[in-house]
GUBARO-242419 format. One line per field, with one value per atom (N, C-alpha, C): x, y, z; residue in three letters; residue number from 0. Coordinates in Angstrom, 3 decimals. Example, Ala and Ser with C-alpha at 12.3 -4.5 7.8 and 13.67 -1.06 7.14 Angstrom:
REM GUBARO-242419
c1 <- (13.190_12.300_13.200_12.850_13.670_12.900)
c2 <- (-5.690_-4.500_-3.300_-2.250_-1.060_0.030)
c3 <- (7.800_7.800_7.800_7.080_7.140_7.870)
type <- (ALA_ALA_ALA_SER_SER_SER)
seq <- (0_0_0_1_1_1)
REM end
This chain:
REM GUBARO-242419
c1 <- (0.591_0.023_0.813_1.927_2.757_3.525_3.783_4.604_3.424_2.081_0.867_0.486_0.779_0.515_1.459_2.721_3.870_3.702_3.413_3.202_2.037_0.883_-0.143_-0.307_0.668_0.835_1.389_2.521_3.319_2.754_1.565_1.023_0.259_-0.073_-0.456_-1.922_-2.939_-4.155_-4.919_-4.271_-4.563_-4.730_-6.129_-6.226_-6.136_-6.669_-6.718_-6.749_-6.110_-6.130_-6.898_-7.795_-8.490_-8.393_-8.379_-8.084_-9.364_-9.733_-11.260_-11.094_-12.175_-11.983_-11.250_-10.751_-10.369_-9.176_-8.507_-7.218_-7.851_-9.095_-9.607_-10.294_-10.951_-11.677_-10.742_-9.332_-8.500_-8.315_-9.210_-9.277_-8.288_-7.230_-6.309_-5.367_-5.498_-4.671_-3.433_-2.206_-1.350_-1.378_-1.458_-1.540_-2.937_-3.757_-5.100_-6.277_-6.311_-7.104_-6.761_-7.517_-7.354_-7.079_-6.462_-6.230_-7.241_-8.244_-9.191_-9.181_-8.889_-8.554_-9.282_-9.577_-10.397_-9.668_-9.253_-8.620_-9.709_-9.619_-10.516_-9.475_-9.982_-8.977_-9.546_-8.941_-9.421_-9.707_-10.981_-11.022_-11.273_-11.838_-11.974_-10.610_-10.807_-9.874_-9.865_-9.422_-9.398_-8.337_-8.181_-7.419_-6.148_-5.147_-3.572_-3.507_-4.764_-4.711_-4.772_-5.429_-5.970_-4.581_-4.058_-2.645_-1.731_-1.625_-0.752_-1.314_-2.507_-2.869_-2.381_-2.738_-2.428_-1.243_-0.366_1.095_1.641_1.089_1.423_0.911_-0.225_-0.919_0.142_0.475_1.024_2.562_3.157_4.565_4.458_3.349_3.208_3.051_1.706_1.611_2.516_3.773_4.953_6.034_5.764_7.064_6.284_6.277_6.044_4.501_3.741_2.575_2.109_2.794_2.796_2.238_0.904_0.360_-0.452_-0.588_-1.282_-2.964_-2.865_-4.651_-4.913_-4.249_-4.189_-5.649_-6.805_-7.569_-7.916_-8.146_-8.452_-9.672_-10.456_-11.419_-10.941_-11.067_-10.873_-11.741_-11.939_-13.431_-13.226_-13.926_-13.532_-14.495_-13.813_-14.643_-15.803_-16.166_-17.353_-18.406_-18.097_-19.046_-19.170_-18.441_-18.600_-19.498_-20.914_-22.034_-22.911_-22.469_-23.327_-23.383_-24.091_-23.871_-24.178_-24.636_-24.856_-23.950_-22.674_-21.680_-20.779_-20.343_-19.077_-17.926_-16.826_-15.556_-14.468_-13.674_-12.491_-11.871_-11.774_-11.621_-10.396_-9.172_-8.252_-8.484_-8.764_-9.078_-8.314_-8.092_-7.273_-6.756_-5.718_-5.011_-5.326_-6.613_-7.211_-7.930_-8.215_-8.998_-10.182_-11.402_-12.709_-13.571_-14.947_-15.762_-16.399_-16.698_-17.574_-18.009_-18.989_-19.511_-18.568_-19.057_-18.443_-19.383_-19.543_-20.839_-21.198_-22.366_-22.796_-22.130_-21.612_-21.112_-19.598_-18.938_-17.715_-17.762_-18.756_-18.936_-18.962_-19.942_-20.053_-18.850_-17.908_-16.377_-15.751_-15.688_-14.721_-15.559_-16.542_-17.014_-16.836_-17.360_-17.095_-15.693_-14.875_-13.814_-12.366_-12.717_-11.689_-10.886_-9.646_-8.520_-7.654_-6.996_-6.306_-5.046_-4.648_-3.223_-2.494_-3.171_-2.840_-3.902_-3.865_-5.103_-6.110_-7.425_-8.368_-9.096_-9.532_-10.230_-11.388_-11.944_-13.356_-14.406_-14.485_-15.459_-15.694_-14.468_-14.332_-14.903_-15.112_-15.473_-16.853_-17.332_-18.545_-19.419_-20.883_-21.832_-21.893_-22.595_-22.515_-23.462_-23.036_-24.142_-24.432_-25.831_-26.428_-26.820_-27.192_-27.617_-28.431_-29.573_-30.532_-29.918_-28.957_-28.352_-27.528_-26.827_-26.177_-26.950_-28.101_-29.133_-29.913_-29.693_-30.193_-29.458_-28.103_-26.815_-26.569_-27.055_-27.137_-27.940_-29.242_-30.146_-29.957_-29.272_-28.980_-28.216_-27.028_-26.239_-26.729_-27.679_-28.240_-29.220_-30.153_-31.138_-30.455_-29.493_-28.630_-27.697_-26.273_-25.787_-25.966_-26.049_-26.268_-27.574_-28.561_-29.706_-29.824_-28.689_-28.433_-27.848_-26.723_-25.820_-26.829_-27.597_-28.350_-29.473_-29.683_-30.542_-29.611_-28.438_-27.378_-26.582_-27.003_-26.365_-25.160_-24.877_-23.578_-22.351_-22.761_-21.658_-21.358_-22.055_-21.373_-20.457_-19.987_-19.090_-17.619_-17.943_-16.353_-16.108_-15.157_-14.700_-14.713_-14.419_-13.856_-15.595_-16.422_-17.726_-18.420_-18.133_-18.975_-18.491_-17.105_-16.434_-17.336_-16.660_-17.538_-18.944_-19.496_-21.072_-21.558_-20.867_-20.994_-20.689_-19.729_-19.401_-20.170_-20.436_-21.347_-22.672_-23.141_-24.664_-24.212_-23.531_-23.800_-23.421_-22.354_-22.375_-23.768_-24.314_-25.574_-26.589_-26.844_-27.883_-27.418_-26.188_-26.034_-26.332_-25.895_-26.061_-27.617_-28.314_-29.774_-30.290_-29.826_-30.403_-30.106_-28.671_-27.910_-27.726_-27.709_-27.257_-25.731_-25.195_-23.657_-22.699_-21.370_-20.432_-19.892_-19.676_-19.325_-17.941_-16.878_-15.770_-15.833_-15.074_-15.100_-14.735_-13.625_-13.395_-14.194_-15.233_-16.234_-17.405_-17.611_-18.618_-18.444_-16.959_-16.938_-17.278_-17.446_-17.841_-19.390_-20.091_-21.550_-22.223_-21.419_-21.822_-22.909_-23.993_-24.886_-24.180_-23.363_-22.488_-22.609_-22.069_-21.774_-20.811_-20.375_-19.015_-17.944_-17.853_-16.546_-16.401_-17.207_-17.159_-16.731_-17.137_-16.659_-15.215_-14.749_-13.424_-12.398_-13.092_-12.480_-12.038_-13.150_-13.487_-12.276_-12.335_-11.654_-10.181_-9.568_-8.354_-7.880_-8.911_-8.161_-8.153_-9.113_-9.256_-7.729_-6.942_-5.541_-4.652_-5.145_-3.938_-3.503_-4.418_-3.759_-4.414_-3.728_-4.142_-5.235_-6.201_-7.434_-8.305_-8.829_-9.720_-10.886_-12.196_-13.580_-13.883_-14.761_-15.504_-16.116_-15.944_-16.558_-17.861_-18.684_-19.982_-20.829_-20.437_-21.157_-21.180_-19.705_-19.763_-20.371_-20.432_-21.344_-22.612_-23.270_-24.626_-25.087_-24.299_-24.537_-24.511_-23.566_-23.428_-24.672_-24.968_-26.069_-27.560_-27.652_-28.764_-28.885_-27.870_-27.656_-27.993_-27.588_-27.587_-29.106_-29.490_-31.157_-32.135_-31.794_-32.687_-32.489_-31.244_-30.619_-31.338_-31.088_-31.483_-33.117_-33.692_-35.308_-35.637_-35.410_-35.386_-35.212_-34.317_-34.178_-35.209_-35.224_-36.462_-37.801_-37.758_-39.116_-39.155_-38.120_-37.846_-37.522_-37.071_-36.738_-35.292)
c2 <- (-1.093_-0.075_1.494_1.230_2.373_2.959_1.739_1.890_2.403_1.948_2.711_4.052_4.421_5.654_6.502_5.992_7.057_7.460_6.256_6.284_7.517_7.383_7.828_9.520_9.630_10.965_11.698_11.197_11.561_12.433_11.465_11.802_13.082_13.740_15.145_15.396_13.962_14.323_13.355_12.672_11.916_12.811_13.205_13.902_12.910_12.096_11.077_9.577_9.034_7.544_6.968_6.197_5.879_4.255_3.840_2.485_2.066_0.819_0.184_-1.243_-1.850_-3.435_-3.984_-4.969_-5.367_-4.785_-4.292_-3.367_-2.047_-1.797_-0.412_-1.260_-2.360_-2.955_-3.613_-3.587_-4.610_-6.148_-6.398_-7.884_-8.461_-7.625_-7.850_-9.059_-9.969_-11.137_-11.183_-11.053_-10.882_-12.290_-12.245_-13.305_-13.880_-13.639_-14.196_-12.974_-11.830_-10.608_-9.715_-9.367_-8.237_-7.000_-6.114_-4.833_-3.846_-3.298_-2.564_-1.121_-0.530_0.884_2.067_3.410_4.255_5.161_5.690_6.804_7.943_9.130_10.329_11.314_11.382_12.139_13.084_14.351_15.520_15.617_15.499_15.580_14.237_13.983_12.721_11.914_10.487_9.743_9.348_10.355_10.205_9.084_8.924_7.600_7.867_9.113_9.297_8.777_9.409_8.797_7.234_6.666_5.307_4.578_5.071_4.431_4.535_5.521_5.755_4.744_4.707_3.824_2.539_1.857_0.684_0.469_1.390_1.126_0.899_1.791_1.766_0.584_0.221_-1.461_-2.223_-2.232_-3.326_-3.830_-2.453_-2.545_-3.082_-2.496_-3.081_-4.577_-5.095_-6.212_-7.295_-6.822_-7.686_-7.502_-6.322_-6.261_-6.089_-5.121_-4.921_-5.337_-5.213_-5.683_-7.416_-7.856_-9.227_-10.123_-10.914_-11.581_-11.164_-9.721_-9.022_-8.659_-8.835_-8.665_-7.445_-6.406_-5.042_-4.386_-3.976_-3.268_-1.891_-1.096_0.372_1.110_1.550_2.207_3.877_4.279_5.652_6.505_7.301_8.144_9.698_10.166_11.757_12.434_13.159_13.789_14.345_15.121_15.514_14.647_13.232_12.336_11.381_11.848_10.905_10.560_11.489_11.133_10.362_10.244_9.698_8.112_7.490_6.123_5.037_5.421_4.499_4.398_5.518_6.142_4.708_4.417_3.560_4.131_3.648_4.334_3.278_3.833_2.618_2.366_0.777_0.357_-0.835_-0.928_-2.034_-3.046_-4.271_-5.737_-6.637_-7.635_-8.950_-8.704_-7.714_-7.353_-6.840_-6.025_-5.374_-4.301_-3.392_-1.931_-2.142_-2.250_-2.419_-1.401_-1.174_-0.143_-0.455_-0.138_-0.497_0.498_0.526_1.282_1.574_2.314_2.416_1.903_0.541_-0.015_0.919_0.699_1.344_0.473_-0.713_-1.125_-0.820_-0.661_-0.163_1.491_2.390_3.619_3.625_2.645_2.241_1.914_1.247_0.857_1.894_2.773_3.865_4.855_5.327_6.175_5.605_4.389_4.082_3.313_2.982_2.325_2.900_3.822_4.060_4.884_5.263_6.082_6.322_7.433_7.850_7.276_6.868_6.526_7.790_8.744_10.224_10.919_12.479_13.061_13.092_13.527_13.932_12.441_12.628_11.620_11.170_9.959_9.695_10.654_10.714_11.303_12.552_13.307_14.789_14.717_13.514_13.481_12.641_12.101_11.006_11.386_11.448_11.589_10.608_10.587_9.624_8.379_7.280_6.050_5.615_6.082_5.505_4.284_3.276_2.046_1.769_2.690_2.116_1.885_3.080_3.053_1.883_1.169_0.023_-1.204_-1.059_-2.244_-2.228_-0.987_-0.756_-1.379_-1.050_-1.356_-3.036_-3.710_-4.984_-5.536_-5.055_-5.725_-5.394_-4.562_-4.230_-5.231_-5.784_-6.409_-8.012_-8.365_-9.618_-9.629_-8.692_-8.842_-8.450_-7.949_-7.999_-9.254_-8.698_-10.109_-11.254_-11.489_-12.537_-13.505_-12.604_-13.303_-13.740_-13.151_-13.394_-14.927_-15.021_-16.044_-17.081_-17.114_-18.066_-18.757_-17.941_-18.693_-19.402_-19.563_-20.226_-21.396_-22.384_-23.579_-23.855_-23.892_-24.373_-23.576_-22.312_-21.167_-21.749_-22.420_-22.510_-23.796_-24.506_-25.432_-24.864_-23.506_-22.978_-22.726_-23.265_-23.347_-21.684_-20.903_-19.558_-18.909_-19.078_-18.726_-19.098_-20.413_-21.203_-20.321_-20.228_-19.737_-17.982_-17.635_-16.095_-15.934_-16.597_-16.867_-17.143_-18.121_-18.461_-17.023_-16.301_-15.598_-14.272_-13.897_-12.907_-12.819_-14.070_-14.258_-14.150_-14.597_-13.982_-12.654_-11.950_-10.430_-9.749_-10.305_-9.330_-9.592_-10.842_-11.032_-10.204_-10.229_-9.437_-7.946_-7.400_-6.013_-5.714_-6.607_-6.273_-6.264_-7.097_-7.080_-6.032_-5.804_-4.668_-3.119_-3.229_-1.994_-1.851_-2.909_-2.819_-3.947_-3.522_-4.263_-5.373_-6.496_-7.578_-7.950_-8.170_-8.416_-9.990_-10.366_-11.544_-12.775_-12.691_-13.440_-13.828_-12.613_-13.006_-13.785_-13.246_-13.815_-15.480_-15.912_-17.471_-17.870_-17.501_-17.944_-18.174_-17.409_-17.167_-17.737_-18.396_-18.994_-20.213_-20.428_-21.432_-22.410_-23.343_-24.327_-25.324_-26.537_-27.325_-27.287_-27.729_-27.638_-27.912_-28.988_-29.255_-28.351_-27.994_-26.950_-25.623_-25.051_-23.877_-24.063_-25.096_-25.348_-25.233_-25.703_-25.592_-23.935_-23.576_-22.057_-21.042_-21.447_-20.808_-20.977_-22.402_-22.661_-21.974_-21.854_-21.276_-19.725_-19.222_-17.712_-17.386_-18.388_-18.292_-18.359_-18.881_-19.187_-20.356_-21.652_-22.871_-23.590_-24.454_-24.873_-26.252_-25.975_-26.939_-26.759_-28.200_-28.316_-28.891_-28.457_-28.795_-29.886_-30.723_-31.437_-30.393_-30.328_-29.573_-29.580_-30.633_-30.935_-30.598_-31.018_-30.868_-29.319_-28.732_-27.247_-26.570_-26.715_-25.989_-26.091_-27.341_-27.336_-26.883_-26.582_-25.921_-24.461_-24.034_-22.263_-22.172_-22.747_-22.650_-22.296_-23.251_-23.542_-22.377_-21.974_-20.893_-19.644_-19.380_-18.198_-18.155_-19.377_-19.155_-18.741_-19.410_-19.031_-17.443_-16.917_-15.671_-14.628_-14.732_-13.924_-13.699_-14.875_-15.016_-14.153_-14.415_-13.415_-12.068_-11.808_-10.217_-9.680_-10.449_-9.884_-9.862_-10.509_-10.352_-9.397_-8.756_-7.684_-8.209_-9.465_-10.214_-9.532)
c3 <- (-0.282_0.229_-0.008_0.855_0.856_-0.602_-1.291_-2.850_-3.408_-3.326_-4.334_-3.826_-2.499_-1.982_-2.904_-3.027_-3.207_-4.653_-5.725_-7.016_-7.261_-6.519_-6.689_-6.551_-5.375_-4.956_-5.816_-6.614_-7.772_-8.782_-9.119_-10.238_-10.383_-8.950_-8.817_-8.977_-9.587_-9.583_-8.735_-7.869_-7.020_-5.658_-5.049_-4.154_-2.560_-2.779_-1.668_-1.920_-0.415_-1.087_0.179_0.428_1.398_1.517_2.987_3.314_3.602_3.184_3.447_3.549_3.593_3.721_5.360_5.200_6.221_6.906_6.429_6.878_7.494_7.202_7.918_9.198_9.069_10.251_11.087_11.080_12.053_11.882_10.517_10.228_9.186_8.925_7.881_8.096_7.280_7.375_5.934_6.259_5.171_4.125_3.114_2.354_2.259_2.932_2.871_2.393_2.941_2.856_1.602_0.934_-0.273_0.410_-0.142_-0.079_-0.999_0.057_-0.588_-0.270_-1.399_-1.560_-2.465_-1.804_-2.914_-2.966_-4.154_-4.462_-4.972_-4.561_-5.079_-5.889_-7.039_-8.058_-8.548_-8.967_-9.242_-10.659_-11.193_-12.550_-13.177_-14.256_-14.978_-15.179_-15.252_-15.573_-17.116_-17.828_-19.240_-19.790_-20.971_-21.402_-21.201_-21.030_-20.377_-19.087_-18.336_-16.957_-16.880_-17.443_-17.343_-17.796_-18.649_-18.971_-17.677_-17.257_-15.965_-14.931_-14.717_-13.842_-13.928_-15.152_-15.596_-15.566_-15.820_-15.681_-14.285_-13.352_-12.021_-11.229_-11.511_-11.073_-11.504_-12.716_-13.437_-12.856_-12.776_-11.873_-10.443_-9.818_-8.685_-8.395_-9.199_-9.215_-9.274_-10.040_-10.720_-9.624_-8.569_-7.511_-6.179_-5.503_-4.284_-3.595_-4.592_-4.432_-4.729_-5.285_-5.923_-4.813_-5.018_-4.125_-3.038_-3.242_-2.182_-2.532_-3.599_-4.211_-3.847_-4.543_-4.154_-5.260_-4.743_-5.554_-5.347_-6.178_-5.791_-6.987_-6.253_-7.132_-7.122_-8.493_-8.844_-8.960_-8.048_-7.976_-8.284_-9.074_-9.335_-8.457_-7.635_-6.543_-6.809_-7.973_-8.334_-8.167_-8.484_-8.638_-7.525_-6.345_-5.142_-4.603_-4.423_-4.037_-5.045_-6.090_-6.948_-6.831_-6.091_-5.604_-6.567_-7.870_-9.008_-9.971_-9.978_-10.910_-10.865_-12.110_-12.305_-12.322_-11.835_-11.609_-12.087_-12.671_-13.152_-11.954_-11.719_-10.792_-11.010_-10.381_-10.678_-9.550_-10.153_-9.530_-10.306_-9.665_-10.304_-11.572_-11.640_-12.933_-14.027_-13.705_-14.711_-14.297_-15.413_-14.948_-15.706_-14.399_-15.189_-14.427_-14.981_-14.425_-13.363_-11.960_-11.133_-10.345_-9.387_-8.431_-7.185_-6.397_-5.081_-4.371_-3.728_-3.422_-1.976_-1.532_-0.192_1.083_1.013_2.189_2.219_1.182_1.030_1.492_1.319_1.825_3.233_3.714_5.381_5.931_5.475_5.857_5.933_4.988_5.111_6.062_6.236_7.121_8.667_8.654_10.381_10.729_9.857_9.962_9.093_8.054_7.047_7.553_6.776_7.206_6.000_6.184_4.858_4.533_3.662_3.511_3.129_2.485_2.354_1.988_2.351_1.998_3.257_2.682_3.798_4.385_5.477_6.242_5.105_5.436_4.605_5.321_6.622_6.965_6.598_5.925_5.643_4.085_3.634_1.951_1.643_2.667_2.546_3.652_3.608_4.836_5.424_6.627_7.711_7.295_7.811_7.405_8.571_9.120_10.082_9.772_11.196_11.044_9.935_9.635_8.761_7.272_6.977_5.908_5.534_6.665_6.478_6.330_6.842_6.691_5.406_4.677_3.631_2.347_2.913_1.938_1.832_3.055_3.195_2.274_2.600_1.650_0.319_-0.005_-1.606_-1.983_-1.330_-1.639_-1.687_-1.023_-0.841_-1.536_-2.199_-3.132_-4.694_-4.568_-5.790_-6.234_-6.296_-6.569_-6.048_-4.751_-4.492_-4.501_-4.852_-5.179_-6.277_-7.344_-8.830_-8.743_-7.676_-7.681_-7.143_-6.014_-5.522_-6.564_-7.646_-8.735_-9.868_-9.426_-10.382_-9.558_-9.022_-8.374_-8.518_-10.126_-10.400_-10.078_-9.807_-9.381_-8.065_-7.189_-5.922_-5.878_-7.010_-7.109_-7.072_-7.129_-7.257_-5.627_-5.100_-3.493_-2.798_-3.936_-3.529_-3.428_-4.192_-4.207_-3.061_-2.653_-1.237_-0.117_-0.003_1.130_1.218_0.245_0.220_0.302_0.095_0.208_1.765_2.448_3.898_4.611_4.325_4.897_4.949_3.511_3.231_3.707_3.812_4.160_5.733_6.706_8.171_8.144_7.216_7.373_7.099_5.972_5.627_6.596_7.177_8.478_9.749_10.094_10.947_10.767_9.723_9.348_9.175_8.752_8.629_10.337_11.023_12.431_13.164_13.032_14.090_13.368_12.337_11.622_11.674_12.305_12.344_11.207_11.050_10.055_10.829_10.329_10.740_10.009_10.593_9.877_9.332_8.410_7.591_8.651_9.640_10.582_11.656_11.997_12.810_12.036_10.763_9.927_9.912_9.929_9.818_10.918_12.083_13.446_13.497_12.636_12.663_11.145_10.553_9.229_9.798_8.880_8.768_8.306_8.937_8.552_9.638_9.238_10.365_10.880_12.094_12.843_12.108_11.309_10.714_9.633_9.240_7.869_8.586_9.449_10.434_10.526_11.079_11.475_10.123_9.157_8.069_7.197_7.452_6.915_7.815_9.399_10.059_9.832_9.172_9.099_7.740_6.997_5.352_5.911_6.569_7.024_7.640_8.155_8.744_7.840_6.827_5.372_5.417_5.840_6.030_4.776_3.970_2.937_3.047_3.819_4.039_2.957_2.563_1.189_1.913_1.553_1.980_0.573_1.187_0.167_-0.973_-1.940_-3.272_-3.279_-3.275_-3.541_-2.363_-1.242_-0.215_0.618_0.276_0.644_-0.059_-1.649_-2.257_-2.355_-1.881_-1.388_-0.155_0.689_2.092_1.979_0.949_1.084_0.003_-0.965_-1.889_-1.282_-0.217_0.475_1.400_2.207_2.881_2.150_1.258_0.107_-0.058_-0.510_-0.980_0.364_1.123_2.383_2.865_2.917_3.285_2.390_0.999_0.220_0.067_0.155_0.115_1.248_2.453_3.793_3.452_2.755_2.248_1.610_0.728_-0.411_0.393_1.257_1.904_3.172_3.534_4.377_5.835_5.618_6.966_7.489)
type <- (MET_MET_MET_THR_THR_THR_SER_SER_SER_LEU_LEU_LEU_ALA_ALA_ALA_THR_THR_THR_ARG_ARG_ARG_LEU_LEU_LEU_ALA_ALA_ALA_GLU_GLU_GLU_LEU_LEU_LEU_GLY_GLY_GLY_TRP_TRP_TRP_VAL_VAL_VAL_ARG_ARG_ARG_ASP_ASP_ASP_LEU_LEU_LEU_LEU_LEU_LEU_VAL_VAL_VAL_ALA_ALA_ALA_GLY_GLY_GLY_SER_SER_SER_LEU_LEU_LEU_ALA_ALA_ALA_THR_THR_THR_GLY_GLY_GLY_ASP_ASP_ASP_HIS_HIS_HIS_ILE_ILE_ILE_PRO_PRO_PRO_GLY_GLY_GLY_VAL_VAL_VAL_SER_SER_SER_ASP_ASP_ASP_LEU_LEU_LEU_ASP_ASP_ASP_LEU_LEU_LEU_VAL_VAL_VAL_ALA_ALA_ALA_VAL_VAL_VAL_VAL_VAL_VAL_ALA_ALA_ALA_GLY_GLY_GLY_PRO_PRO_PRO_VAL_VAL_VAL_ASP_ASP_ASP_ARG_ARG_ARG_ALA_ALA_ALA_ARG_ARG_ARG_THR_THR_THR_ALA_ALA_ALA_HIS_HIS_HIS_LEU_LEU_LEU_VAL_VAL_VAL_GLU_GLU_GLU_VAL_VAL_VAL_HIS_HIS_HIS_GLN_GLN_GLN_ASP_ASP_ASP_LEU_LEU_LEU_ASP_ASP_ASP_ARG_ARG_ARG_GLY_GLY_GLY_SER_SER_SER_ALA_ALA_ALA_ALA_ALA_ALA_GLY_GLY_GLY_ALA_ALA_ALA_ASP_ASP_ASP_LEU_LEU_LEU_GLY_GLY_GLY_CYS_CYS_CYS_VAL_VAL_VAL_TYR_TYR_TYR_VAL_VAL_VAL_GLU_GLU_GLU_GLU_GLU_GLU_SER_SER_SER_ARG_ARG_ARG_LEU_LEU_LEU_LEU_LEU_LEU_GLU_GLU_GLU_THR_THR_THR_ALA_ALA_ALA_ALA_ALA_ALA_ARG_ARG_ARG_HIS_HIS_HIS_PRO_PRO_PRO_THR_THR_THR_TRP_TRP_TRP_THR_THR_THR_HIS_HIS_HIS_GLY_GLY_GLY_GLU_GLU_GLU_LEU_LEU_LEU_VAL_VAL_VAL_GLN_GLN_GLN_ARG_ARG_ARG_THR_THR_THR_LEU_LEU_LEU_SER_SER_SER_ALA_ALA_ALA_LEU_LEU_LEU_THR_THR_THR_ARG_ARG_ARG_ALA_ALA_ALA_GLU_GLU_GLU_LEU_LEU_LEU_VAL_VAL_VAL_ARG_ARG_ARG_HIS_HIS_HIS_GLY_GLY_GLY_PHE_PHE_PHE_PRO_PRO_PRO_ALA_ALA_ALA_PHE_PHE_PHE_GLY_GLY_GLY_ARG_ARG_ARG_ALA_ALA_ALA_PRO_PRO_PRO_THR_THR_THR_ASP_ASP_ASP_LEU_LEU_LEU_LEU_LEU_LEU_PRO_PRO_PRO_PRO_PRO_PRO_MET_MET_MET_PRO_PRO_PRO_ASP_ASP_ASP_ASP_ASP_ASP_ASP_ASP_ASP_VAL_VAL_VAL_ARG_ARG_ARG_ALA_ALA_ALA_ALA_ALA_ALA_ALA_ALA_ALA_ARG_ARG_ARG_GLY_GLY_GLY_GLU_GLU_GLU_LEU_LEU_LEU_CYS_CYS_CYS_GLY_GLY_GLY_TYR_TYR_TYR_TRP_TRP_TRP_SER_SER_SER_TRP_TRP_TRP_ALA_ALA_ALA_ALA_ALA_ALA_ARG_ARG_ARG_ARG_ARG_ARG_PRO_PRO_PRO_HIS_HIS_HIS_LEU_LEU_LEU_TRP_TRP_TRP_LEU_LEU_LEU_ASN_ASN_ASN_PRO_PRO_PRO_MET_MET_MET_ILE_ILE_ILE_ALA_ALA_ALA_ASP_ASP_ASP_LEU_LEU_LEU_GLY_GLY_GLY_LEU_LEU_LEU_THR_THR_THR_SER_SER_SER_MET_MET_MET_ALA_ALA_ALA_ARG_ARG_ARG_GLY_GLY_GLY_ARG_ARG_ARG_HIS_HIS_HIS_ALA_ALA_ALA_LEU_LEU_LEU_ARG_ARG_ARG_THR_THR_THR_GLY_GLY_GLY_GLN_GLN_GLN_LEU_LEU_LEU_LEU_LEU_LEU_THR_THR_THR_LYS_LYS_LYS_SER_SER_SER_ALA_ALA_ALA_ALA_ALA_ALA_VAL_VAL_VAL_GLU_GLU_GLU_ARG_ARG_ARG_ALA_ALA_ALA_HIS_HIS_HIS_ALA_ALA_ALA_PRO_PRO_PRO_THR_THR_THR_TRP_TRP_TRP_LEU_LEU_LEU_ILE_ILE_ILE_ASP_ASP_ASP_GLN_GLN_GLN_LEU_LEU_LEU_ARG_ARG_ARG_ALA_ALA_ALA_ARG_ARG_ARG_ARG_ARG_ARG_ARG_ARG_ARG_GLY_GLY_GLY_GLU_GLU_GLU_PRO_PRO_PRO_VAL_VAL_VAL_VAL_VAL_VAL_SER_SER_SER_PRO_PRO_PRO_ARG_ARG_ARG_LEU_LEU_LEU_ARG_ARG_ARG_THR_THR_THR_GLY_GLY_GLY_TRP_TRP_TRP_ILE_ILE_ILE_ALA_ALA_ALA_TRP_TRP_TRP_ARG_ARG_ARG_ASP_ASP_ASP_ALA_ALA_ALA_ARG_ARG_ARG_ALA_ALA_ALA_THR_THR_THR_THR_THR_THR_THR_THR_THR_ASP_ASP_ASP_ALA_ALA_ALA_ARG_ARG_ARG_ARG_ARG_ARG_GLY_GLY_GLY_GLY_GLY_GLY)
seq <- (0_0_0_1_1_1_2_2_2_3_3_3_4_4_4_5_5_5_6_6_6_7_7_7_8_8_8_9_9_9_10_10_10_11_11_11_12_12_12_13_13_13_14_14_14_15_15_15_16_16_16_17_17_17_18_18_18_19_19_19_20_20_20_21_21_21_22_22_22_23_23_23_24_24_24_25_25_25_26_26_26_27_27_27_28_28_28_29_29_29_30_30_30_31_31_31_32_32_32_33_33_33_34_34_34_35_35_35_36_36_36_37_37_37_38_38_38_39_39_39_40_40_40_41_41_41_42_42_42_43_43_43_44_44_44_45_45_45_46_46_46_47_47_47_48_48_48_49_49_49_50_50_50_51_51_51_52_52_52_53_53_53_54_54_54_55_55_55_56_56_56_57_57_57_58_58_58_59_59_59_60_60_60_61_61_61_62_62_62_63_63_63_64_64_64_65_65_65_66_66_66_67_67_67_68_68_68_69_69_69_70_70_70_71_71_71_72_72_72_73_73_73_74_74_74_75_75_75_76_76_76_77_77_77_78_78_78_79_79_79_80_80_80_81_81_81_82_82_82_83_83_83_84_84_84_85_85_85_86_86_86_87_87_87_88_88_88_89_89_89_90_90_90_91_91_91_92_92_92_93_93_93_94_94_94_95_95_95_96_96_96_97_97_97_98_98_98_99_99_99_100_100_100_101_101_101_102_102_102_103_103_103_104_104_104_105_105_105_106_106_106_107_107_107_108_108_108_109_109_109_110_110_110_111_111_111_112_112_112_113_113_113_114_114_114_115_115_115_116_116_116_117_117_117_118_118_118_119_119_119_120_120_120_121_121_121_122_122_122_123_123_123_124_124_124_125_125_125_126_126_126_127_127_127_128_128_128_129_129_129_130_130_130_131_131_131_132_132_132_133_133_133_134_134_134_135_135_135_136_136_136_137_137_137_138_138_138_139_139_139_140_140_140_141_141_141_142_142_142_143_143_143_144_144_144_145_145_145_146_146_146_147_147_147_148_148_148_149_149_149_150_150_150_151_151_151_152_152_152_153_153_153_154_154_154_155_155_155_156_156_156_157_157_157_158_158_158_159_159_159_160_160_160_161_161_161_162_162_162_163_163_163_164_164_164_165_165_165_166_166_166_167_167_167_168_168_168_169_169_169_170_170_170_171_171_171_172_172_172_173_173_173_174_174_174_175_175_175_176_176_176_177_177_177_178_178_178_179_179_179_180_180_180_181_181_181_182_182_182_183_183_183_184_184_184_185_185_185_186_186_186_187_187_187_188_188_188_189_189_189_190_190_190_191_191_191_192_192_192_193_193_193_194_194_194_195_195_195_196_196_196_197_197_197_198_198_198_199_199_199_200_200_200_201_201_201_202_202_202_203_203_203_204_204_204_205_205_205_206_206_206_207_207_207_208_208_208_209_209_209_210_210_210_211_211_211_212_212_212_213_213_213_214_214_214_215_215_215_216_216_216_217_217_217_218_218_218_219_219_219_220_220_220_221_221_221_222_222_222_223_223_223_224_224_224_225_225_225_226_226_226_227_227_227_228_228_228_229_229_229_230_230_230_231_231_231_232_232_232_233_233_233)
REM end
């Protein structure tokens, strides 16, 4: 993250670099957790700026950020409050267009801090509990409802693990209006004890493998139940 902060500050048009995700909430596990960052930029990211960003990230992914799963959303400051706007986002080795999700906004406001520049609370409005509930419902009724209608996706072990923790985090947010870390979500997953033990081990970075079909079935059923409840207002 330090290397990215240095390179972005040198560009002159990146005003702030904000830390979200597990690093912001104190749940970051090196070699396991992603690095989730948000950069606030002055003016639009045109072709020339896009080329600079791609060059910076490719250099870092080959060097100091190798294996760190470093991702960053580049938000034009004038569009920071446009919740539906899509922004250039570096993720998994490519630059794509994505929104700055409501849950990421909640992480920033409640737990985030600047790598450089202004604090998240100076840039974004407060996120009261009801807004966190709405953000969680949006995630459950959006992507996760889509995924729950496609059972084959859950044969992917990464989707199964992410789904189990995301459902736990979604249920907690709907119930309390508070954010739950991924490590805490493992403990609250709707899964048998043996699978929770294996989720916990993978969260520690241990190369534990769960039975693919059985795990996928458990995670898919949990997603179907949780997303159905969310759509019904539960």
